[in-house]
Kinemage of the C-alpha trace (Angstrom):
@kinemage 1
@onewidth
@group {chain A} dominant
@subgroup {mainchain}
@vectorlist {calphas} color= white
{ca unk a 1} P -23.035 1.524 -4.896
{ca unk a 2} L -23.725 3.918 -6.958
{ca unk a 3} L -22.013 7.404 -7.638
{ca unk a 4} L -23.880 10.676 -7.230
{ca unk a 5} L -23.583 14.120 -7.641
{ca unk a 6} L -24.569 16.763 -5.726
{ca unk a 7} L -24.546 20.346 -6.189
{ca unk a 8} L -24.599 23.023 -3.512
{ca unk a 9} L -24.617 22.441 0.245
{ca unk a 10} L -27.689 24.372 1.645
{ca unk a 11} L -30.623 22.590 3.315
{ca unk a 12} L -31.913 20.602 0.553
{ca unk a 13} L -27.967 19.754 -0.798
{ca unk a 14} L -27.367 18.778 2.360
{ca unk a 15} L -30.641 16.548 2.865
{ca unk a 16} L -30.114 15.084 -0.276
{ca unk a 17} L -26.669 14.339 0.577
{ca unk a 18} L -26.787 12.648 3.549
{ca unk a 19} L -30.086 10.643 2.754
{ca unk a 20} L -28.043 9.021 -0.285
{ca unk a 21} L -24.942 8.401 2.009
{ca unk a 22} L -27.321 6.469 4.724
{ca unk a 23} L -28.450 4.402 1.608
{ca unk a 24} L -24.832 3.229 1.062
{ca unk a 25} L -24.545 5.147 -2.110
{ca unk a 26} L -21.129 7.300 -2.667
{ca unk a 27} L -21.591 11.458 -3.126
{ca unk a 28} L -19.810 13.990 -4.274
{ca unk a 29} L -20.722 17.210 -3.022
{ca unk a 30} L -19.874 20.256 -4.912
{ca unk a 31} L -19.636 24.071 -4.116
{ca unk a 32} L -17.377 26.604 -4.621
{ca unk a 33} L -16.038 26.177 -0.852
{ca unk a 34} L -16.039 22.798 -0.281
{ca unk a 35} L -18.562 23.392 2.430
{ca unk a 36} L -21.003 20.465 3.778
{ca unk a 37} L -22.018 18.010 6.094
{ca unk a 38} L -19.362 15.227 7.105
{ca unk a 39} L -19.839 11.821 6.567
{ca unk a 40} L -17.133 8.811 5.283
{ca unk a 41} L -19.749 8.403 2.460
{ca unk a 42} L -20.023 12.106 1.142
{ca unk a 43} L -16.488 13.432 -0.728
{ca unk a 44} L -16.755 17.275 -0.630
{ca unk a 45} L -15.353 18.784 -3.969
{ca unk a 46} L -14.656 22.662 -4.493
{ca unk a 47} L -15.531 23.965 -8.242
{ca unk a 48} L -17.848 26.425 -9.476
{ca unk a 49} L -20.692 24.482 -10.966
{ca unk a 50} L -21.389 27.173 -13.849
{ca unk a 51} L -18.108 27.043 -15.466
{ca unk a 52} L -18.199 24.906 -18.197
{ca unk a 53} L -16.355 21.825 -18.066
{ca unk a 54} L -15.895 22.265 -14.018
{ca unk a 55} L -17.884 19.402 -13.335
{ca unk a 56} L -16.850 17.190 -15.963
{ca unk a 57} L -14.139 14.810 -13.863
{ca unk a 58} L -16.929 14.431 -10.599
{ca unk a 59} L -19.202 13.503 -12.965
{ca unk a 60} L -17.437 9.989 -14.522
{ca unk a 61} L -19.491 7.406 -13.831
{ca unk a 62} L -22.139 9.347 -11.834
{ca unk a 63} L -25.712 7.707 -12.622
{ca unk a 64} L -27.470 11.364 -11.548
{ca unk a 65} L -26.821 14.976 -10.713
{ca unk a 66} L -28.919 16.470 -7.550
{ca unk a 67} L -28.425 20.486 -8.515
{ca unk a 68} L -29.183 22.482 -5.139
{ca unk a 69} L -27.529 25.564 -6.170
{ca unk a 70} L -29.517 28.643 -6.630
{ca unk a 71} L -28.581 32.148 -6.988
{ca unk a 72} L -26.672 34.583 -5.014
{ca unk a 73} L -29.706 37.341 -4.626
{ca unk a 74} L -33.178 36.764 -4.602
{ca unk a 75} L -33.829 39.060 -7.885
{ca unk a 76} L -35.105 38.233 -11.341
{ca unk a 77} L -31.987 40.034 -12.889
{ca unk a 78} L -29.500 37.631 -11.203
{ca unk a 79} L -31.684 34.570 -11.169
{ca unk a 80} L -31.639 35.158 -15.099
{ca unk a 81} L -27.626 36.063 -15.070
{ca unk a 82} L -26.627 32.988 -13.199
{ca unk a 83} L -28.981 30.704 -12.667
{ca unk a 84} L -30.206 29.969 -17.090
{ca unk a 85} L -26.341 29.331 -17.783
{ca unk a 86} L -25.062 27.301 -14.801
{ca unk a 87} L -27.770 25.122 -15.724
{ca unk a 88} L -26.824 25.329 -19.412
{ca unk a 89} L -23.657 24.086 -18.511
{ca unk a 90} L -24.356 21.559 -15.929
{ca unk a 91} L -27.300 19.936 -18.583
{ca unk a 92} L -24.369 19.802 -21.167
{ca unk a 93} L -21.614 18.110 -18.593
{ca unk a 94} L -24.549 15.657 -17.113
{ca unk a 95} L -25.242 14.417 -20.972
{ca unk a 96} L -21.991 13.876 -21.478
{ca unk a 97} L -21.729 11.432 -18.636
{ca unk a 98} L -24.952 9.688 -19.289
{ca unk a 99} L -26.315 11.218 -15.974
{ca unk a 100} L -30.127 12.512 -15.263
{ca unk a 101} L -30.297 15.474 -13.503
{ca unk a 102} L -33.183 16.013 -10.762
{ca unk a 103} L -33.667 19.985 -9.696
{ca unk a 104} L -35.507 20.669 -6.839
{ca unk a 105} L -38.511 23.087 -8.254
{ca unk a 106} L -40.789 26.013 -6.659
{ca unk a 107} L -44.196 26.417 -7.431
{ca unk a 108} L -43.289 30.342 -9.158
{ca unk a 109} L -44.105 29.145 -12.292
{ca unk a 110} L -47.968 28.105 -11.856
{ca unk a 111} L -48.311 31.991 -11.098
{ca unk a 112} L -51.342 33.075 -9.472
{ca unk a 113} L -53.847 30.102 -9.433
{ca unk a 114} L -57.687 29.818 -8.305
{ca unk a 115} L -57.305 26.327 -6.330
{ca unk a 116} L -55.478 23.813 -5.278
{ca unk a 117} L -52.094 23.288 -7.422
{ca unk a 118} L -52.367 20.031 -9.562
{ca unk a 119} L -49.350 18.844 -11.814
{ca unk a 120} L -51.554 19.184 -15.141
{ca unk a 121} L -52.281 22.867 -14.875
{ca unk a 122} L -50.285 25.015 -16.947
{ca unk a 123} L -46.397 26.645 -15.698
{ca unk a 124} L -46.720 29.151 -17.926
{ca unk a 125} L -45.854 32.669 -15.496
{ca unk a 126} L -44.067 35.042 -18.030
{ca unk a 127} L -42.672 37.625 -16.057
{ca unk a 128} L -40.381 38.376 -13.231
{ca unk a 129} L -39.102 35.671 -10.727
{ca unk a 130} L -41.693 33.550 -11.913
{ca unk a 131} L -41.286 34.120 -15.627
{ca unk a 132} L -37.604 32.719 -14.926
{ca unk a 133} L -38.828 29.544 -13.530
{ca unk a 134} L -41.051 29.435 -16.787
{ca unk a 135} L -37.824 29.525 -18.911
{ca unk a 136} L -35.705 27.112 -17.011
{ca unk a 137} L -38.338 24.131 -17.117
{ca unk a 138} L -38.785 24.841 -20.692
{ca unk a 139} L -35.587 24.088 -21.008
{ca unk a 140} L -35.280 21.641 -19.556
{ca unk a 141} L -37.657 19.868 -21.354
{ca unk a 142} L -35.673 20.617 -24.519
{ca unk a 143} L -32.513 19.206 -23.238
{ca unk a 144} L -31.484 16.205 -24.267
{ca unk a 145} L -29.770 15.335 -21.083
{ca unk a 146} L -32.871 13.492 -19.023
{ca unk a 147} L -33.987 15.375 -16.460
{ca unk a 148} L -36.816 15.453 -13.572
{ca unk a 149} L -38.107 18.622 -11.762
{ca unk a 150} L -39.669 18.205 -7.838
{ca unk a 151} L -41.743 21.122 -6.886
{ca unk a 152} L -42.036 21.987 -3.310
{ca unk a 153} L -44.032 24.353 -1.331
{ca unk a 154} L -42.586 26.729 1.407
{ca unk a 155} L -39.799 24.680 3.037
{ca unk a 156} L -39.771 23.817 6.698
{ca unk a 157} L -37.405 21.767 8.966
{ca unk a 158} L -33.849 20.949 9.772
{ca unk a 159} L -31.000 23.198 7.830
{ca unk a 160} L -33.577 25.239 6.800
{ca unk a 161} L -32.915 28.958 7.452
{ca unk a 162} L -34.202 31.477 4.769
{ca unk a 163} L -37.769 30.406 4.634
{ca unk a 164} L -41.033 31.735 5.727
{ca unk a 165} L -40.974 28.933 8.063
{ca unk a 166} L -37.303 28.827 8.890
{ca unk a 167} L -34.952 31.481 11.365
{ca unk a 168} L -37.096 34.217 11.409
{ca unk a 169} L -40.204 32.076 12.281
{ca unk a 170} L -37.676 30.310 14.926
{ca unk a 171} L -36.133 32.196 16.326
{ca unk a 172} L -39.096 34.299 16.911
{ca unk a 173} L -41.153 31.680 19.123
{ca unk a 174} L -37.774 30.783 20.918
{ca unk a 175} L -36.833 34.001 22.328
{ca unk a 176} L -40.468 35.017 22.903
{ca unk a 177} L -40.780 38.074 20.539
{ca unk a 178} L -43.265 39.542 18.543
{ca unk a 179} L -43.369 37.112 15.228
{ca unk a 180} L -45.228 39.160 12.148
{ca unk a 181} L -46.067 36.900 8.809
{ca unk a 182} L -46.037 37.972 5.100
{ca unk a 183} L -49.489 38.658 4.241
{ca unk a 184} L -52.278 36.676 6.228
{ca unk a 185} L -51.796 34.535 9.492
{ca unk a 186} L -54.836 32.569 8.591
{ca unk a 187} L -54.910 31.457 4.461
{ca unk a 188} L -54.112 27.571 4.206
{ca unk a 189} L -50.778 27.820 2.998
{ca unk a 190} L -48.714 24.750 1.914
{ca unk a 191} L -45.484 24.158 2.888
{ca unk a 192} L -43.163 20.684 2.676
{ca unk a 193} L -40.676 19.435 5.077
{ca unk a 194} L -37.265 19.279 3.646
{ca unk a 195} L -36.539 15.926 3.823
{ca unk a 196} L -39.595 14.953 1.962
{ca unk a 197} L -38.447 16.586 -0.694
{ca unk a 198} L -34.869 14.986 -0.789
{ca unk a 199} L -36.652 11.375 -0.411
{ca unk a 200} L -38.473 12.281 -3.578
{ca unk a 201} L -35.600 14.037 -5.755
{ca unk a 202} L -33.514 10.435 -4.652
{ca unk a 203} L -36.530 8.103 -5.997
{ca unk a 204} L -37.109 9.965 -9.102
{ca unk a 205} L -33.293 10.011 -9.784
{ca unk a 206} L -33.414 5.825 -9.185
{ca unk a 207} L -36.392 5.369 -11.934
{ca unk a 208} L -36.160 6.052 -15.661
{ca unk a 209} L -39.917 5.810 -15.775
{ca unk a 210} L -39.993 9.146 -14.082
{ca unk a 211} L -37.207 10.664 -15.836
{ca unk a 212} L -38.862 13.922 -17.653
{ca unk a 213} L -41.198 14.592 -15.503
{ca unk a 214} L -42.531 17.135 -13.365
{ca unk a 215} L -43.255 15.542 -10.052
{ca unk a 216} L -44.599 17.320 -6.584
{ca unk a 217} L -42.920 16.788 -3.814
{ca unk a 218} L -44.927 15.023 -0.828
{ca unk a 219} L -46.501 17.475 1.069
{ca unk a 220} L -48.948 17.743 4.056
{ca unk a 221} L -52.057 19.192 4.591
{ca unk a 222} L -52.196 23.233 3.811
{ca unk a 223} L -51.867 24.780 7.772
{ca unk a 224} L -52.279 28.640 8.424
{ca unk a 225} L -48.882 30.544 9.762
{ca unk a 226} L -50.928 31.082 12.568
{ca unk a 227} L -51.234 27.083 12.918
{ca unk a 228} L -47.649 26.461 11.817
{ca unk a 229} L -46.376 29.008 14.732
{ca unk a 230} L -48.643 27.293 17.245
{ca unk a 231} L -47.376 23.831 16.529
{ca unk a 232} L -43.584 25.401 16.711
{ca unk a 233} L -44.160 26.753 19.989
{ca unk a 234} L -46.069 23.588 21.441
{ca unk a 235} L -43.405 21.364 19.937
{ca unk a 236} L -40.903 24.038 21.736
{ca unk a 237} L -42.669 23.726 24.977
{ca unk a 238} L -42.867 27.613 24.752
{ca unk a 239} L -45.675 30.297 24.998
{ca unk a 240} L -46.385 31.347 21.942
{ca unk a 241} L -45.905 34.827 21.325
{ca unk a 242} L -47.499 37.640 19.946
{ca unk a 243} L -48.393 37.219 16.283
{ca unk a 244} L -48.570 39.500 13.560
{ca unk a 245} L -48.578 40.229 9.822
{ca unk a 246} L -47.228 42.732 6.982
{ca unk a 247} L -50.256 43.708 4.795
{ca unk a 248} L -49.082 43.192 0.861
{ca unk a 249} L -49.688 46.967 0.926
{ca unk a 250} L -46.704 47.626 3.378
{ca unk a 251} L -44.344 45.900 1.396
{ca unk a 252} L -45.488 47.589 -1.747
{ca unk a 253} L -45.003 50.404 -0.338
{ca unk a 254} L -41.744 49.643 0.855
{ca unk a 255} L -40.784 47.904 -2.486
{ca unk a 256} L -40.643 51.141 -3.897
{ca unk a 257} L -37.359 52.679 -2.294
{ca unk a 258} L -36.184 48.808 -1.152
{ca unk a 259} L -34.808 46.182 -3.801
{ca unk a 260} L -35.405 43.541 -1.427
{ca unk a 261} L -38.727 43.941 -0.086
{ca unk a 262} L -40.099 44.691 -3.616
{ca unk a 263} L -38.545 41.178 -4.592
{ca unk a 264} L -40.214 39.561 -1.119
{ca unk a 265} L -43.559 41.603 -2.478
{ca unk a 266} L -43.838 40.384 -5.737
{ca unk a 267} L -44.944 36.840 -4.223
{ca unk a 268} L -46.607 38.107 -1.718
{ca unk a 269} L -49.758 36.595 -3.386
{ca unk a 270} L -48.457 33.593 -2.268
{ca unk a 271} L -49.435 34.204 1.181
{ca unk a 272} L -52.769 36.624 1.221
{ca unk a 273} L -55.076 33.892 -0.552
{ca unk a 274} L -55.332 30.015 -0.182
{ca unk a 275} L -51.939 28.545 -1.493
{ca unk a 276} L -51.956 24.971 -1.782
{ca unk a 277} L -49.722 22.264 -3.144
{ca unk a 278} L -51.771 18.988 -3.682
{ca unk a 279} L -48.906 16.081 -4.192
{ca unk a 280} L -51.531 13.181 -3.912
{ca unk a 281} L -50.881 12.311 -7.729
{ca unk a 282} L -46.731 12.656 -7.421
{ca unk a 283} L -47.036 10.751 -4.445
{ca unk a 284} L -48.435 7.118 -6.116
{ca unk a 285} L -46.091 7.577 -8.898
{ca unk a 286} L -43.464 7.829 -6.083
{ca unk a 287} L -44.581 5.551 -4.191
{ca unk a 288} L -44.066 7.736 -0.970
{ca unk a 289} L -45.701 9.784 1.231
{ca unk a 290} L -45.107 13.223 3.448
{ca unk a 291} L -43.958 12.674 6.966
{ca unk a 292} L -46.317 12.648 9.650
{ca unk a 293} L -46.571 16.592 10.321
{ca unk a 294} L -46.139 15.554 14.317
{ca unk a 295} L -42.573 14.304 13.747
{ca unk a 296} L -42.096 17.063 11.190
{ca unk a 297} L -42.155 19.784 13.295
{ca unk a 298} L -40.494 17.897 16.380
{ca unk a 299} L -37.298 16.969 14.428
{ca unk a 300} L -37.239 20.528 12.732
{ca unk a 301} L -37.906 21.797 16.859
{ca unk a 302} L -34.933 19.255 17.973
{ca unk a 303} L -32.652 20.667 15.203
{ca unk a 304} L -33.406 24.514 15.952
{ca unk a 305} L -32.738 23.011 20.045
{ca unk a 306} L -29.292 21.768 19.058
{ca unk a 307} L -28.086 24.367 16.575
{ca unk a 308} L -29.347 27.193 20.035
{ca unk a 309} L -27.277 24.891 22.145
{ca unk a 310} L -24.658 24.942 19.794
{ca unk a 311} L -24.306 28.592 19.763
{ca unk a 312} L -24.212 29.139 23.598
{ca unk a 313} L -21.273 26.616 24.234
{ca unk a 314} L -19.110 27.558 20.999
């Protein structure tokens, strides 16, 4: 049994922790509140990951840290203030413990691209939230602590709430309300199934030959948002509700007076043109493939149904 540390109990952190535990590994799951899924091999710990020295005791004997903590707000200023110093403190602590640090990563550092995103493209975006992701990647590369970054596209799957294919899509379809998506309904867009990202992170941590790499999580063929909504409705056995879109121009206009909308508008280009992640090279290196889409969407719908039933009976 190896000792792993997972920081953060969101959809990625919780899924990584449970997959490790199901493989017989011991997991210390660290959050500020001590929250997280229940499992005999998951020890929930309370600590502030960004405080220097806060993880030293938890990291003793750890082989890997899976850093799944994000910022408190979705904007560049908050990311700079919170993410950069937190990662520096974590890298220092993991280095003292001799553990590799594995990061779930976005595709933001690629910026605007023409064609599918492959691992050999430059990751050099320089402004806004994409620029912060570039800074984080450069700091990891410069660190003496071994790291691996595993990039994913927009999430879907169990426990995924705040995502374009998360709660907004699920609640609209299950209740029959109109679903309005950002950008186009009919441009191809890659969606990564969170359990596939978690499996890739675990595999990358276990193989020293992958340390120092930037990998793509196994991700199935790109779908349009219309196709994603249709698949969800079919798996749920409900009629597809009315679909609509929110043009990027409308987001930018509202963003002039509304901070959160302005931050969303900055990344709307991902939904107004093809946004396709090519993970084939990383799949070969990891020895993994994406979960078949029919299975992934069925498991996602089952989780939402269980969540809905639990809310009704509470």
